[in-house]
MIBATOR-614418 format. One record per residue: residue in three letters; x, y, z of N, C-alpha, C in turn. Coordinates in steps of 0.2 Angstrom, whole numbers, padded with zeros to 4 digits, always signed. Layout:
AlaXYZXYZXYZ;...
***
This chain:
Met+0362+0077-0224+0357+0074-0221+0357+0066-0223;Val+0360+0064-0231+0363+0060-0232+0367+0056-0228;Arg+0372+0061-0224+0378+0057-0220+0375+0054-0213;Arg+0367+0059-0210+0363+0057-0206+0358+0049-0206;Ile+0359+0050-0213+0353+0043-0214+0360+0036-0213;Leu+0363+0039-0216+0370+0033-0216+0372+0031-0209;Leu+0374+0036-0205+0375+0034-0196+0369+0030-0195;Gly+0364+0034-0194+0358+0032-0193+0356+0023-0193;Ser+0357+0021-0202+0357+0013-0203+0361+0012-0200;Gln+0368+0013-0200+0372+0008-0196+0372+0008-0188;Leu+0370+0012-0185+0368+0013-0178+0361+0008-0177;Arg+0358+0007-0181+0351+0003-0181+0354-0005-0181;Arg+0358-0005-0185+0361-0012-0187+0365-0016-0181;Leu+0368-0009-0180+0372-0013-0173+0369-0016-0167;Arg+0363-0011-0165+0359-0011-0160+0357-0017-0161;Glu+0353-0018-0167+0348-0024-0169+0354-0034-0167;Ala+0360-0030-0170+0364-0036-0169+0367-0039-0160;Arg+0364-0032-0159+0367-0034-0151+0360-0034-0148;Gly+0355-0034-0151+0347-0038-0147+0347-0032-0142;Val+0348-0025-0142+0346-0019-0139+0340-0015-0139;Thr+0337-0015-0136+0329-0011-0139+0330-0004-0139;Arg+0325-0001-0142+0326+0007-0145+0326+0009-0135;Glu+0320+0007-0131+0320+0010-0127+0326+0010-0122;Ala+0330+0003-0122+0338+0002-0117+0342+0009-0121;Ala+0343+0010-0128+0347+0013-0130+0346+0019-0128;Gly+0338+0022-0129+0336+0030-0127+0339+0031-0118;Tyr+0338+0025-0116+0341+0027-0106+0347+0027-0107;Ser+0353+0026-0111+0359+0026-0111+0362+0030-0111;Ile+0357+0034-0117+0359+0041-0118+0353+0047-0114;Arg+0350+0046-0110+0346+0052-0109+0341+0053-0113;Ala+0339+0048-0117+0333+0052-0123+0327+0044-0123;Ser+0324+0049-0126+0318+0042-0128+0318+0038-0132;Glu+0313+0033-0133+0313+0027-0136+0312+0031-0142;Ser+0308+0036-0146+0307+0041-0151+0312+0044-0154;Lys+0317+0048-0150+0322+0049-0152+0328+0046-0155;Ile+0329+0039-0153+0331+0033-0156+0332+0032-0163;Ser+0323+0030-0163+0320+0030-0169+0321+0034-0174;Arg+0320+0040-0174+0323+0048-0178+0331+0048-0180;Met+0332+0044-0174+0340+0045-0175+0342+0040-0180;Glu+0340+0033-0181+0342+0029-0184+0338+0030-0191;Leu+0334+0035-0192+0330+0037-0199+0333+0041-0200;Gly+0338+0046-0196+0342+0051-0199+0338+0057-0199;Arg+0333+0058-0195+0329+0063-0195+0331+0070-0190;Val+0336+0069-0186+0341+0072-0181+0346+0073-0179;Ser+0350+0078-0179+0356+0080-0180+0360+0075-0174;Phe+0365+0073-0173+0369+0070-0169+0374+0074-0164;Lys+0375+0069-0159+0381+0073-0153+0385+0068-0151;Ala+0393+0069-0155+0397+0063-0152+0396+0060-0146;Arg+0395+0064-0141+0395+0059-0133+0389+0056-0135;Asp+0381+0055-0138+0377+0053-0138+0380+0046-0142;Ile+0384+0046-0148+0386+0041-0153+0392+0037-0149;Glu+0394+0041-0145+0401+0035-0141+0398+0032-0137;Asp+0392+0034-0133+0388+0030-0129+0386+0024-0131;Leu+0381+0026-0137+0377+0020-0140+0383+0015-0143;Leu+0388+0018-0145+0393+0012-0148+0397+0008-0142;Thr+0398+0011-0137+0400+0007-0132+0395+0002-0129;Leu+0388+0004-0130+0382+0000-0127+0382-0006-0132;Tyr+0383-0005-0139+0383-0010-0142+0389-0013-0144;Gly+0395-0013-0141+0400-0017-0140+0405-0014-0146;Val+0402-0012-0147+0408-0007-0151+0414-0003-0150;Thr+0420-0005-0147+0425-0004-0142+0432-0004-0148;Asp+0434-0007-0154+0438-0006-0155+0438+0003-0160;Lys+0445+0005-0158+0446+0012-0163+0443+0011-0169;Ala+0447+0007-0172+0446+0008-0180+0440+0007-0181;Glu+0436+0004-0177+0428+0004-0179+0424+0009-0179;Arg+0426+0011-0172+0422+0019-0170+0425+0024-0173;Glu+0432+0027-0174+0432+0032-0177+0430+0033-0185;Pro+0428+0029-0188+0425+0032-0195+0416+0034-0193;Leu+0415+0031-0187+0406+0031-0185+0405+0040-0182;Leu+0411+0040-0178+0412+0047-0176+0412+0051-0180;Asp+0417+0051-0185+0419+0055-0190+0414+0056-0194;Leu+0409+0049-0195+0403+0051-0201+0398+0058-0196;Ala+0397+0056-0187+0394+0062-0186+0397+0068-0186;Arg+0402+0068-0184+0405+0076-0182+0402+0079-0192;Glu+0402+0074-0198+0403+0077-0202+0395+0078-0204;Ser+0391+0074-0201+0383+0075-0201+0380+0082-0199;Ser+0388+0084-0197+0385+0090-0192+0387+0097-0195;Val+0392+0097-0202+0393+0103-0206+0390+0104-0209;Ala+0385+0111-0210+0382+0113-0215+0384+0112-0221;Gly+0379+0113-0225+0380+0112-0233+0380+0118-0237;Trp+0381+0120-0241+0382+0125-0244+0375+0130-0244;Trp+0372+0127-0245+0364+0128-0247+0362+0132-0240;His+0366+0132-0233+0362+0134-0228+0364+0141-0228;Ser+0367+0144-0231+0369+0150-0235+0364+0155-0236;Tyr+0358+0151-0239+0351+0153-0242+0346+0153-0238;Ser+0348+0152-0232+0343+0150-0227+0336+0156-0228;Asp+0338+0161-0230+0334+0167-0229+0327+0166-0234;Val+0330+0163-0240+0324+0161-0245+0324+0154-0248;Leu+0324+0151-0243+0326+0143-0243+0322+0141-0238;Pro+0315+0137-0239+0311+0134-0235+0314+0129-0233;Asn+0313+0126-0225+0317+0120-0222+0314+0115-0226;Trp+0308+0114-0229+0307+0108-0232+0310+0107-0239;Phe+0313+0113-0240+0316+0113-0248+0325+0112-0245;Gln+0328+0113-0240+0334+0111-0237+0336+0103-0239;Thr+0331+0099-0237+0332+0094-0236+0333+0090-0244;Tyr+0329+0092-0247+0330+0091-0255+0335+0094-0260;Val+0339+0099-0256+0345+0101-0259+0350+0095-0258;Gly+0349+0094-0250+0356+0091-0247+0355+0083-0252;Leu+0351+0080-0253+0346+0074-0255+0349+0076-0264;Glu+0347+0079-0265+0349+0079-0274+0356+0081-0275;Gly+0361+0084-0271+0368+0086-0270+0372+0078-0271;Ala+0370+0074-0265+0371+0066-0265+0370+0062-0269;Ala+0363+0064-0272+0362+0059-0277+0365+0057-0283;Ser+0366+0050-0286+0370+0046-0293+0364+0046-0298;His+0359+0046-0296+0354+0046-0302+0348+0051-0299;Ile+0346+0055-0303+0342+0059-0303+0336+0060-0310;Gly+0329+0057-0307+0325+0057-0312+0319+0062-0311;Val+0317+0063-0318+0312+0071-0316+0306+0069-0322;Tyr+0301+0071-0318+0296+0074-0323+0291+0081-0322;Glu+0292+0085-0329+0289+0090-0326+0284+0093-0330;Val+0278+0097-0331+0272+0099-0331+0273+0106-0335;Gln+0275+0109-0329+0272+0117-0328+0279+0121-0332;Phe+0284+0118-0330+0289+0121-0333+0296+0117-0332;Val+0301+0121-0336+0307+0118-0336+0310+0115-0328;Ser+0312+0111-0328+0317+0106-0322+0320+0114-0320;Gly+0320+0115-0313+0326+0118-0311+0334+0118-0313;Leu+0335+0113-0314+0343+0111-0314+0343+0113-0322;Leu+0340+0115-0326+0341+0115-0333+0340+0122-0335;Gln+0337+0127-0331+0335+0131-0332+0338+0136-0332;Thr+0339+0143-0338+0344+0147-0339+0343+0154-0334;Glu+0346+0157-0332+0347+0164-0327+0342+0167-0327;Asp+0340+0168-0333+0335+0173-0335+0326+0171-0334;Tyr+0326+0165-0338+0321+0158-0336+0319+0157-0330;Ala+0327+0155-0326+0322+0155-0319+0320+0160-0315;Arg+0323+0168-0318+0321+0172-0314+0312+0174-0316;Ala+0312+0172-0322+0305+0173-0323+0300+0169-0322;Val+0302+0164-0319+0298+0158-0315+0296+0159-0306;Val+0304+0162-0304+0301+0164-0299+0298+0170-0298;Thr+0298+0176-0302+0294+0181-0302+0289+0179-0303;Ser+0284+0174-0308+0277+0171-0310+0274+0169-0303;Gly+0278+0165-0300+0276+0161-0294+0276+0163-0287;His+0277+0173-0286+0274+0175-0282+0271+0182-0282;Gln+0267+0181-0282+0263+0187-0287+0262+0194-0281;Glu+0263+0190-0274+0262+0196-0269+0267+0200-0269;Gly+0274+0199-0273+0278+0203-0275+0285+0200-0270;Leu+0290+0200-0274+0297+0200-0269+0300+0206-0270;Ser+0305+0208-0267+0311+0212-0265+0317+0210-0272;Arg+0319+0214-0274+0324+0212-0280+0328+0209-0277;Glu+0330+0211-0272+0336+0206-0268+0334+0199-0265;Glu+0327+0198-0264+0325+0191-0262+0325+0185-0270;Ile+0322+0190-0275+0324+0186-0282+0330+0183-0284;Asp+0334+0189-0282+0342+0188-0285+0344+0181-0281;Arg+0340+0181-0275+0345+0176-0271+0343+0169-0273;Arg+0335+0169-0273+0332+0163-0276+0334+0160-0283;Val+0336+0165-0288+0338+0164-0293+0347+0161-0292;Ala+0350+0164-0289+0355+0160-0287+0358+0156-0284;Leu+0353+0154-0281+0353+0147-0277+0352+0143-0283;Arg+0347+0143-0285+0345+0139-0293+0351+0137-0297;Leu+0355+0144-0298+0361+0140-0302+0366+0140-0297;Glu+0368+0139-0291+0371+0135-0289+0370+0129-0288;Arg+0365+0126-0289+0361+0118-0289+0365+0115-0296;Gln+0364+0121-0302+0362+0117-0304+0372+0115-0309;Lys+0377+0119-0306+0384+0116-0305+0386+0110-0303;Leu+0380+0103-0301+0380+0098-0298+0382+0094-0307;Leu+0378+0097-0312+0376+0092-0319+0384+0094-0321;Leu+0386+0099-0321+0393+0098-0323+0398+0099-0319;Ser+0398+0095-0315+0403+0092-0309+0404+0086-0312;Glu+0412+0084-0310+0415+0081-0311+0412+0074-0307;Arg+0408+0074-0303+0404+0070-0300+0396+0069-0302;Ala+0393+0073-0308+0390+0071-0311+0384+0066-0309;Pro+0377+0066-0308+0373+0062-0307+0371+0059-0314;Arg+0369+0054-0314+0366+0054-0320+0359+0054-0320;Phe+0357+0060-0325+0350+0064-0328+0346+0062-0331;Arg+0341+0061-0331+0334+0057-0335+0329+0063-0333;Cys+0328+0065-0338+0321+0071-0338+0316+0069-0344;Val+0310+0070-0342+0305+0070-0347+0300+0076-0344;Leu+0300+0080-0350+0298+0087-0351+0292+0087-0354;Asp+0285+0088-0351+0279+0091-0356+0279+0094-0362;Glu+0276+0092-0365+0276+0099-0371+0273+0107-0370;Ala+0268+0105-0363+0266+0109-0361+0273+0117-0358;Ala+0275+0111-0355+0282+0115-0354+0286+0119-0355;Leu+0289+0116-0362+0291+0118-0367+0289+0126-0371;Arg+0282+0126-0371+0277+0129-0373+0275+0137-0370;Arg+0274+0134-0363+0272+0140-0359+0277+0146-0358;Pro+0275+0153-0361+0281+0156-0360+0282+0161-0353;Tyr+0288+0160-0350+0291+0164-0345+0296+0169-0348;Gly+0297+0175-0347+0300+0180-0350+0302+0181-0355;Gly+0294+0181-0360+0297+0184-0366+0298+0180-0372;Arg+0300+0181-0379+0301+0178-0383+0311+0177-0383;Ala+0312+0181-0381+0320+0181-0381+0323+0176-0375;Val+0318+0175-0369+0321+0173-0363+0319+0165-0366;Met+0313+0162-0369+0309+0156-0371+0316+0153-0376;Asp+0317+0159-0381+0322+0156-0387+0329+0153-0384;Ala+0333+0158-0379+0340+0156-0376+0336+0149-0372;Gln+0331+0149-0368+0330+0143-0362+0328+0136-0368;Leu+0325+0137-0373+0326+0130-0379+0333+0130-0380;Arg+0335+0134-0383+0343+0133-0386+0347+0129-0381;His+0346+0132-0373+0351+0128-0368+0348+0121-0369;Leu+0343+0119-0366+0339+0113-0365+0344+0110-0373;Thr+0344+0111-0378+0346+0108-0384+0354+0105-0382;Glu+0357+0110-0381+0364+0112-0377+0366+0104-0371;Leu+0361+0103-0368+0361+0102-0361+0359+0094-0363;Ser+0354+0094-0368+0355+0086-0371+0359+0083-0374;Glu+0365+0088-0375+0371+0084-0378+0374+0078-0374;Leu+0374+0083-0367+0378+0079-0362+0379+0071-0362;Pro+0383+0069-0360+0383+0061-0362+0380+0058-0354;His+0378+0061-0349+0377+0056-0343+0367+0062-0342;Val+0367+0066-0348+0360+0069-0348+0355+0065-0354;Thr+0350+0063-0350+0345+0060-0355+0338+0064-0355;Leu+0336+0070-0360+0330+0072-0361+0324+0072-0365;Arg+0320+0070-0364+0315+0069-0370+0309+0073-0368;Ala+0302+0074-0373+0300+0077-0372+0291+0071-0375;Met+0288+0074-0368+0282+0072-0369+0278+0076-0374;Pro+0276+0075-0381+0271+0077-0385+0264+0077-0385;Phe+0260+0082-0385+0253+0084-0384+0250+0079-0387;Asp+0252+0075-0394+0250+0070-0400+0250+0063-0394;Thr+0254+0063-0390+0253+0056-0386+0249+0056-0382;Gly+0244+0059-0381+0237+0059-0377+0238+0057-0370;Gly+0235+0052-0368+0235+0050-0361+0242+0049-0360;His+0246+0048-0353+0251+0045-0351+0251+0042-0343;Pro+0256+0038-0341+0254+0038-0335+0256+0042-0327;Ala+0260+0046-0329+0262+0053-0326+0254+0056-0323;Glu+0248+0053-0322+0241+0057-0322+0242+0063-0316;Ser+0247+0060-0307+0248+0062-0304+0252+0069-0305;Gly+0254+0071-0311+0259+0076-0311+0266+0074-0309;Ala+0269+0081-0308+0277+0081-0309+0280+0077-0302;Phe+0285+0074-0302+0289+0071-0298+0296+0072-0299;Thr+0300+0068-0294+0309+0069-0295+0310+0061-0293;Leu+0315+0057-0293+0316+0051-0292+0323+0050-0291;Leu+0325+0051-0284+0334+0051-0280+0336+0044-0279;Arg+0342+0043-0283+0345+0037-0281+0351+0038-0278;Phe+0354+0034-0273+0360+0036-0271+0365+0030-0271;Pro+0370+0030-0270+0375+0025-0272+0377+0023-0268;Glu+0376+0022-0261+0376+0018-0254+0369+0016-0254;Ser+0369+0009-0253+0362+0004-0253+0360+0003-0245;Glu+0364+0009-0243+0360+0009-0236+0356+0014-0237;Ile+0355+0019-0239+0349+0024-0242+0346+0022-0248;Ser+0339+0022-0245+0333+0020-0252+0333+0024-0254;Asp+0329+0024-0262+0328+0029-0265+0322+0034-0263;Ile+0322+0037-0266+0317+0042-0263+0314+0047-0271;Val+0307+0047-0269+0303+0051-0274+0301+0058-0271;Tyr+0302+0062-0272+0301+0070-0270+0294+0074-0274;Leu+0288+0076-0269+0282+0077-0273+0282+0085-0269;Glu+0282+0089-0273+0283+0097-0270+0276+0099-0271;His+0271+0102-0267+0265+0107-0267+0265+0112-0264;Leu+0259+0117-0264+0260+0125-0264+0264+0127-0259;Thr+0264+0122-0252+0264+0124-0247+0272+0120-0242;Gly+0273+0116-0246+0278+0109-0243+0280+0105-0249;Ala+0281+0098-0245+0283+0094-0249+0281+0087-0247;Leu+0281+0081-0250+0281+0074-0247+0288+0071-0250;Tyr+0292+0067-0245+0296+0063-0246+0292+0055-0245;Val+0292+0053-0252+0290+0044-0251+0299+0041-0251;Asp+0298+0037-0248+0303+0031-0248+0302+0023-0244;Lys+0295+0023-0244+0292+0014-0246+0294+0013-0251;Pro+0297+0007-0251+0298+0005-0258+0295+0000-0261;Asp+0288+0000-0260+0282+0000-0265+0280+0004-0267;Glu+0280+0010-0265+0277+0015-0266+0282+0018-0272;Val+0289+0018-0269+0296+0022-0275+0294+0017-0281;Ala+0293+0012-0281+0293+0006-0285+0288+0007-0291;Gln+0283+0010-0289+0276+0012-0292+0278+0019-0297;Tyr+0283+0024-0295+0286+0029-0297+0292+0026-0302;Glu+0296+0022-0300+0302+0018-0305+0297+0019-0313;Lys+0292+0013-0313+0287+0010-0317+0285+0016-0322;Val+0283+0020-0318+0279+0025-0322+0286+0031-0325;Leu+0292+0032-0322+0297+0036-0324+0299+0033-0330;Asp+0301+0026-0331+0302+0022-0337+0296+0020-0342;Arg+0290+0021-0341+0287+0020-0344+0286+0030-0349;Leu+0286+0033-0345+0287+0040-0349+0294+0042-0354;Leu+0300+0039-0351+0304+0037-0356+0304+0033-0362;Glu+0301+0029-0361+0297+0023-0367+0293+0027-0372;Asp+0288+0032-0370+0284+0034-0373+0284+0042-0376;Ser+0290+0044-0372+0290+0052-0375+0295+0051-0381;Leu+0297+0055-0384+0301+0057-0391+0309+0056-0388;Pro+0313+0048-0395+0320+0049-0392+0324+0057-0393;Ser+0328+0055-0389+0332+0063-0389+0333+0067-0396;Val+0334+0063-0402+0336+0068-0409+0328+0071-0410;Lys+0321+0064-0409+0316+0070-0411+0313+0075-0404;Thr+0318+0074-0398+0314+0079-0394+0320+0086-0397;Arg+0326+0084-0398+0328+0091-0401+0327+0094-0407;Asp+0322+0090-0413+0318+0091-0418+0312+0096-0414;Leu+0308+0094-0410+0303+0099-0406+0307+0106-0404;Leu+0314+0105-0401+0314+0111-0397+0316+0115-0403;His+0317+0114-0410+0321+0117-0414+0312+0120-0418;Arg+0308+0118-0419+0302+0121-0422+0299+0126-0417;Ile+0299+0123-0410+0296+0128-0405+0300+0133-0407;Arg+0305+0136-0408+0310+0139-0407+0308+0146-0414;Gln+0306+0140-0418+0306+0145-0425+0298+0148-0425;Thr+0294+0147-0421+0287+0147-0420+0286+0154-0414;Leu+0291+0154-0409+0290+0159-0406+0290+0167-0408;
***
């Protein structure tokens, strides 16, 4: 996904610099103007032949300039590790997993439960089970949990993103899986909060109202300047990806306010300890 966005932005830049219309670009590869638009937004896969023809049309004939873009086109067609979980991974979430893995900064606000990147295996299993009252097979539950655990490796990798997370106190107190599961989950949060690239803060009940009145959201930022920040909003049957700069800016302000108004890291760990004592 990210490679497609990068390549699409480069193609748009080259087309505009050459003064070529989307209609003319589409004609050169036997496609519609709308397909060129989707390609430039990174929303469709690329064929090497189409990229070669477009680069020629845009006057990019030097091999040293063409090859990196052609390599990017080939790389964008390589399936990510998460595609092996396509049997339990909705199409709208595949996009998110790809973006999450490429982000340099991840900001999260959660209300219902602990963020997926911070869940223990038993807690994740309890969340998956409770969220599907129609009943899932044991195999499907195991696959969904395995996917979540695989995603979590990102936070412990050498290129781990800067992770900032605000958890509403409700997410810390809502019991999933029983006392032992919750105790282990809260202990796990305490340990993760000590990582240098992780900022974990709790929004206590006594704070009252706060700016995240619309609910949970995730903000993704990328190291490549060509890729705009994205806000991910999940709902019951799908998700929204917000990338308009003015709308993203509003979520950035809300996240900053949440971090400012929530408990500092030390006091968050104190709260986690107190909740564990009441289990």
